[in-house]
C-alpha positions as CSV (number, residue, x, y, z in Angstrom):
1,M,0.0,0.0,0.0
2,T,1.3,3.4,-0.9
3,N,2.1,6.1,1.7
4,I,-0.8,8.3,0.6
5,K,-3.3,5.4,1.0
6,T,-1.9,4.7,4.5
7,Q,-2.5,8.3,5.4
8,A,-6.0,8.1,4.1
9,I,-6.8,5.0,6.2
10,E,-5.3,6.7,9.3
11,L,-7.6,9.7,8.7
12,L,-10.6,7.4,8.3
13,Q,-9.8,5.6,11.6
14,E,-10.0,8.9,13.4
15,L,-13.5,9.7,12.1
16,P,-16.7,8.6,13.8
17,D,-18.5,5.7,12.0
18,D,-21.5,7.8,11.0
19,K,-19.1,10.2,9.2
20,V,-17.2,7.4,7.5
21,L,-20.4,6.4,5.7
22,L,-20.4,9.9,4.1
23,V,-16.8,9.5,3.0
24,I,-17.5,6.0,1.5
25,E,-20.3,7.5,-0.6
26,I,-18.0,10.3,-1.8
27,L,-15.3,7.7,-2.7
28,K,-17.9,5.7,-4.6
29,S,-18.9,8.8,-6.6
30,L,-15.3,9.7,-7.3
31,R,-14.6,6.1,-8.5
32,S,-17.5,6.2,-10.9
33,L,-16.4,9.7,-12.1
34,F,-12.9,8.5,-12.7
35,S,-14.1,5.5,-14.7
36,Q,-16.1,7.9,-16.9
37,T,-13.3,10.4,-17.5
38,S,-11.9,8.4,-20.4
39,E,-15.2,9.0,-22.3
40,I,-15.2,12.7,-21.8
41,P,-13.6,14.7,-24.6
42,V,-10.7,16.8,-23.4
43,N,-10.2,20.3,-24.7
44,K,-6.6,20.3,-26.1
45,E,-6.6,24.1,-26.5
46,I,-4.5,25.8,-23.9
47,V,-5.8,29.1,-22.7
48,S,-3.4,31.4,-20.9
49,S,-6.1,33.9,-20.0
50,A,-9.9,34.1,-19.7
51,M,-9.8,37.3,-21.8
52,G,-10.9,36.6,-25.3
53,I,-11.8,33.0,-24.6
54,C,-15.1,33.3,-26.5
55,H,-13.7,35.4,-29.3
56,K,-14.4,32.6,-31.8
57,Y,-18.1,32.8,-31.1
58,A,-18.3,36.6,-31.4
59,N,-20.5,38.2,-34.0
60,P,-18.1,40.4,-36.1
61,D,-20.8,42.9,-36.7
62,L,-21.2,43.6,-33.0
63,V,-17.5,43.6,-31.9
64,H,-17.3,47.4,-32.2
65,L,-20.1,47.8,-29.6
66,E,-18.4,45.6,-26.9
67,K,-16.9,48.5,-24.9
68,E,-20.3,50.2,-24.5
69,A,-22.4,47.0,-24.1
70,W,-22.0,46.6,-20.3
71,G,-22.9,50.2,-19.6
72,E,-25.9,50.0,-21.9
73,A,-27.1,46.8,-20.3
74,M,-26.9,48.3,-16.8
75,K,-28.8,51.4,-18.0
76,E,-31.6,49.2,-19.3
77,K,-31.6,47.0,-16.2
78,H,-31.9,49.9,-13.8
79,G,-34.1,52.1,-16.1
80,N,-31.6,55.0,-16.4
81,N,-31.7,56.2,-20.0
């Protein structure tokens, strides 16, 4: 058994039995999640910043309005024209 698993078991031994049941359910969920991860497509595109992350979906006709869009949306939301 690896050192990390030994540490996990030691932590489990310190918990009350009713709390260990919760941990077991979490571990079961994680196990099923890990078994499904091979089916989930992985995005190979590396993004260094969140800025511009949706650029490929932008409507080119509206890009020039981006700087004013937030202010206009707030005016509409709060009724200040």
